[in-house]
C-alpha positions as CSV (number, residue, x, y, z in Angstrom):
1,M,0.0,0.0,0.0
2,S,1.3,3.4,-0.9
3,V,0.2,7.0,-0.1
4,T,0.8,9.8,-2.6
5,E,-0.6,13.3,-3.3
6,S,-2.6,13.9,-6.4
7,A,-1.7,16.6,-8.8
8,P,-3.5,19.0,-8.7
9,E,-3.8,18.3,-5.0
10,L,-7.6,17.9,-4.7
11,F,-7.3,14.4,-3.1
12,T,-5.0,12.2,-1.2
13,Q,-4.5,8.8,-2.8
14,T,-4.1,5.5,-1.0
15,D,-3.3,2.6,-3.3
16,H,-4.4,-0.9,-2.2
17,G,-3.6,-2.7,-5.5
18,D,-0.9,-5.1,-6.5
19,E,1.1,-4.0,-9.6
20,P,0.1,-3.5,-12.3
21,H,-3.4,-3.0,-10.9
22,R,-4.4,0.1,-9.0
23,L,-7.1,0.2,-6.3
24,I,-7.1,3.7,-5.1
25,I,-9.1,5.4,-2.3
26,L,-9.3,9.1,-2.7
27,T,-10.0,11.4,0.2
28,P,-10.5,15.2,-0.1
29,A,-7.2,17.1,0.5
30,A,-8.6,20.5,-0.5
31,S,-11.8,22.2,0.8
32,T,-12.5,23.2,-2.8
33,W,-12.6,19.7,-4.3
34,L,-16.3,19.8,-5.0
35,Q,-16.1,23.3,-6.4
36,D,-13.3,22.2,-8.7
37,L,-15.3,19.2,-10.0
38,A,-18.3,21.5,-10.5
39,A,-16.2,23.9,-12.5
40,R,-15.0,21.0,-14.7
41,Y,-18.6,19.8,-15.1
42,R,-19.7,23.3,-16.2
43,R,-16.8,23.5,-18.7
44,L,-17.6,20.1,-20.1
45,R,-21.4,20.8,-20.5
46,S,-21.0,24.3,-21.9
47,G,-17.8,24.0,-24.0
48,T,-18.1,24.9,-27.7
49,M,-16.0,23.9,-30.7
50,I,-15.6,27.7,-31.5
51,E,-15.1,30.3,-28.8
52,P,-18.4,32.2,-28.4
53,S,-18.5,35.9,-29.5
54,A,-21.1,38.6,-28.7
55,L,-24.3,38.5,-30.7
56,S,-25.0,41.7,-32.7
57,L,-27.3,42.8,-35.5
58,D,-26.5,45.8,-37.7
59,G,-23.8,46.7,-35.3
60,V,-26.0,46.7,-32.3
61,E,-25.1,44.3,-29.5
62,I,-28.0,42.0,-28.6
63,L,-26.2,39.7,-26.2
64,D,-22.8,40.2,-24.6
65,I,-20.2,37.4,-24.1
66,E,-20.8,36.8,-20.4
67,S,-24.6,36.7,-20.8
68,L,-24.2,34.4,-23.8
69,K,-22.0,31.9,-21.8
70,S,-24.5,32.1,-18.9
71,R,-27.4,31.3,-21.1
72,L,-25.5,28.5,-22.8
73,A,-24.6,26.9,-19.4
74,T,-28.2,27.2,-18.1
75,S,-29.4,25.4,-21.2
76,Q,-27.0,22.5,-20.9
77,L,-26.6,21.7,-17.2
78,A,-28.8,18.8,-16.1
79,A,-31.8,19.5,-13.9
80,R,-31.9,18.1,-10.4
81,R,-34.5,15.3,-10.1
82,G,-33.4,13.5,-6.9
83,G,-33.1,9.7,-6.3
84,N,-30.9,7.0,-7.6
85,F,-31.8,7.6,-11.3
86,D,-31.1,11.4,-11.2
87,V,-28.7,12.1,-14.1
88,L,-26.8,14.6,-11.9
89,R,-25.8,11.7,-9.6
90,S,-24.4,10.0,-12.7
91,D,-22.7,13.2,-13.8
92,L,-20.9,13.6,-10.5
93,G,-19.5,10.1,-10.9
94,E,-18.6,10.8,-14.6
95,V,-16.9,14.1,-13.8
96,L,-14.8,12.3,-11.2
97,L,-13.9,9.7,-13.8
98,H,-12.9,12.5,-16.2
99,Y,-10.7,14.0,-13.5
100,V,-8.9,10.8,-12.6
101,G,-8.5,9.7,-16.2
102,Q,-7.1,13.0,-17.4
103,E,-5.2,14.4,-14.4
104,L,-4.1,11.2,-12.7
105,G,-4.0,8.8,-15.6
106,G,-2.9,11.1,-18.4
107,F,-5.5,9.9,-20.9
108,Q,-6.9,11.9,-23.8
109,Y,-10.5,11.7,-24.8
110,G,-12.6,11.6,-27.9
111,Y,-16.4,11.2,-27.3
112,Q,-17.3,11.8,-23.7
113,S,-20.9,11.0,-22.6
114,I,-20.9,13.7,-20.0
115,R,-20.0,16.3,-22.6
116,D,-21.3,15.0,-25.9
117,R,-24.6,13.3,-25.1
118,E,-27.6,14.8,-27.0
119,L,-30.0,15.2,-24.1
120,R,-28.9,17.0,-21.0
121,N,-31.4,15.2,-18.7
122,L,-30.7,11.7,-19.9
123,P,-27.5,9.8,-19.2
124,G,-25.4,8.4,-22.1
125,R,-26.2,4.8,-23.1
126,S,-22.7,3.6,-23.9
127,L,-19.3,3.6,-22.3
128,D,-19.0,6.6,-20.0
129,Q,-15.5,7.5,-21.2
130,I,-12.9,6.1,-23.6
131,G,-9.4,7.4,-23.3
132,V,-6.0,6.9,-25.0
133,K,-2.4,7.6,-24.3
134,M,1.1,6.7,-25.6
135,A,3.9,5.4,-23.4
136,V,7.3,3.6,-23.7
137,G,7.3,0.1,-22.3
138,P,10.1,-1.7,-20.4
139,S,11.5,-3.1,-23.7
140,G,11.8,0.4,-25.2
141,K,8.9,-0.1,-27.6
142,T,6.1,2.3,-27.9
143,T,2.9,1.1,-26.3
144,I,-0.7,2.4,-26.6
145,S,-3.0,2.4,-23.6
146,L,-6.8,2.3,-24.1
147,M,-9.0,3.2,-21.1
148,L,-12.5,1.8,-20.9
149,G,-14.1,4.0,-18.2
150,E,-17.2,3.5,-16.1
151,A,-18.6,5.6,-13.2
152,K,-21.1,5.1,-10.4
153,V,-22.4,6.9,-7.3
154,S,-23.7,4.8,-4.5
155,A,-24.9,5.3,-0.9
156,D,-25.8,1.6,-0.7
157,K,-25.0,0.2,2.7
158,K,-24.0,-3.2,1.2
159,I,-20.2,-3.8,1.0
160,P,-19.4,-3.8,-1.8
161,P,-22.3,-1.8,-3.1
162,S,-24.5,-3.6,-5.7
163,V,-23.2,-1.3,-8.5
164,V,-19.8,-2.9,-8.2
165,D,-20.6,-6.6,-9.0
166,A,-24.3,-7.5,-8.3
167,K,-26.4,-5.5,-10.7
168,D,-26.8,-6.3,-14.4
169,D,-25.2,-3.0,-15.3
170,S,-22.6,-3.2,-12.5
171,L,-19.0,-2.0,-13.1
172,S,-17.5,-5.5,-13.3
173,K,-20.2,-6.9,-15.6
174,S,-20.0,-3.9,-17.9
175,H,-16.2,-4.2,-18.1
176,A,-16.4,-8.0,-18.7
177,K,-18.8,-7.5,-21.5
178,Q,-16.8,-4.8,-23.1
179,L,-13.7,-6.9,-23.1
180,S,-15.3,-10.1,-24.4
181,D,-17.4,-8.4,-27.2
182,V,-14.6,-7.0,-29.2
183,T,-16.7,-6.1,-32.2
184,A,-19.3,-4.0,-30.2
185,T,-16.6,-2.3,-28.2
186,A,-14.6,-1.5,-31.3
187,E,-17.6,0.2,-32.8
188,K,-17.8,2.4,-29.7
189,I,-14.2,3.3,-29.9
190,W,-14.6,4.2,-33.6
191,H,-17.5,6.4,-32.5
192,A,-15.2,8.2,-30.0
193,Y,-12.7,8.7,-32.8
194,R,-15.1,10.9,-34.6
195,F,-15.3,13.3,-31.7
196,C,-11.6,14.0,-31.3
197,V,-10.8,17.7,-31.3
198,D,-7.1,17.5,-32.2
199,E,-5.0,15.5,-34.7
200,E,-2.8,13.8,-32.1
201,T,-5.7,12.4,-30.1
202,Q,-7.4,11.2,-33.3
203,Q,-4.3,9.4,-34.4
204,L,-4.0,7.7,-31.0
205,F,-7.7,6.6,-31.2
206,G,-7.1,5.2,-34.7
207,L,-4.1,3.2,-33.5
208,A,-5.9,2.0,-30.3
209,V,-9.0,0.7,-32.0
210,T,-7.1,-1.0,-34.8
211,M,-4.8,-2.7,-32.2
212,F,-7.8,-3.6,-30.0
213,E,-9.5,-5.4,-33.0
214,Q,-6.2,-7.3,-33.6
215,A,-5.4,-8.0,-29.9
216,H,-2.0,-6.4,-30.7
217,P,0.6,-7.1,-28.0
218,Q,1.6,-3.4,-27.8
219,L,-1.8,-2.3,-26.7
220,T,-2.6,-2.2,-23.0
221,V,-6.3,-2.0,-22.0
222,H,-7.3,-0.4,-18.7
223,A,-10.6,-1.3,-17.1
224,T,-11.1,2.0,-15.2
225,S,-13.8,2.7,-12.7
226,A,-14.7,5.7,-10.6
227,L,-17.1,5.2,-7.6
228,V,-18.3,8.0,-5.3
229,R,-19.2,6.8,-1.8
230,P,-20.3,8.6,1.4
231,S,-17.9,9.3,4.2
232,S,-19.0,6.3,6.3
233,A,-18.2,3.9,3.4
234,G,-15.4,3.7,0.8
235,T,-13.3,0.9,2.3
236,V,-11.1,-1.6,0.5
237,E,-14.0,-4.1,0.6
238,D,-15.9,-1.8,-1.8
239,F,-13.5,-2.8,-4.6
240,G,-15.3,-6.2,-4.7
241,S,-14.2,-8.6,-7.4
242,Y,-11.8,-6.0,-8.8
243,R,-9.7,-6.7,-5.7
244,D,-10.4,-10.4,-5.2
245,N,-10.0,-11.4,-8.9
246,P,-8.5,-8.7,-11.1
247,D,-7.4,-11.4,-13.6
248,Q,-11.1,-11.8,-14.6
249,F,-10.8,-9.0,-17.1
250,D,-9.0,-10.8,-19.9
251,G,-5.6,-9.3,-19.2
252,A,-6.8,-5.7,-18.8
253,I,-5.2,-3.6,-16.1
254,V,-7.6,-2.5,-13.3
255,D,-7.6,1.1,-12.3
256,F,-10.4,1.6,-9.7
257,Y,-10.8,4.9,-7.9
258,I,-13.1,5.2,-4.9
259,L,-13.8,8.7,-3.7
260,R,-14.7,8.7,0.0
261,A,-16.6,12.0,0.1
262,D,-16.4,14.3,3.2
263,S,-20.2,14.0,3.6
264,D,-22.4,11.1,4.5
265,D,-25.3,12.5,2.7
266,I,-25.0,11.8,-1.1
267,E,-28.2,13.6,-2.0
268,A,-27.0,16.8,-0.2
269,L,-23.6,16.4,-2.0
270,V,-25.3,16.3,-5.4
271,D,-27.4,19.3,-4.4
272,D,-24.2,21.2,-3.6
273,F,-22.5,20.0,-6.8
274,I,-25.2,21.4,-9.1
275,D,-25.5,24.6,-7.0
276,L,-21.8,25.3,-7.5
277,A,-21.9,24.4,-11.2
278,S,-24.8,26.9,-11.7
279,V,-22.8,29.9,-10.4
280,D,-22.0,32.1,-13.4
281,S,-18.6,33.2,-12.0
282,L,-17.4,29.7,-11.2
283,E,-15.6,29.0,-14.5
284,A,-13.9,32.4,-14.4
285,T,-12.4,31.7,-11.0
286,Q,-10.9,28.3,-11.8
């Protein structure tokens, strides 16, 4: 077990995995951790391919930049519904997944359900996130890493919570299906390829999906999970079968991040998350 500081230092990490697998419990190290995730969520939901400019007609300004960005964010942030099927609960898990994948894992993204889904109040129906990165292996050869990412939020008192192993759409069953059904998963990676916003990421996605279809030895697949738990939970037992049997995932490396929140009330945490994301000045202060 090792303890390190995340960068940026939003969380302290405690790793309970055996190499090459990582089973990491995150605990808040900064009082602004939820505000930072909320700012990331706002940027993801209201980002545009082209930087917005003021709206004018015949030289007369109709809508200034700040008002335009505010209206855009209001139209794209999910509405709070409450309960286990609230899309904002899912979005909190997905924005954590985005953070750990990008900031801690170094992955680059194509399609991202949290950003690119068509309807703001319905969750995506596919993989939550697909990421890619390039590295140099021990032999000196270039390797490509492919991240298949899934996220959940659970206040379930069961240990591990049902979303880890028991449910039909649990993390482990989803990953097992993705890894066994190569054709279906490859189609999802090709879909993500279409949403790349820069040439380098697009090339990496093209390499990753081609190598995934061929079971190429220079491709490493990561079965990545992010799980938000209340402060009274989030123990090593919550890793479930990812801890007991990481070899079940057809040679994929397990990266499982559990965030033990600093609140025992998940519903109140989600309320605070969307309240913070709805503040117009939030993005400007990050």
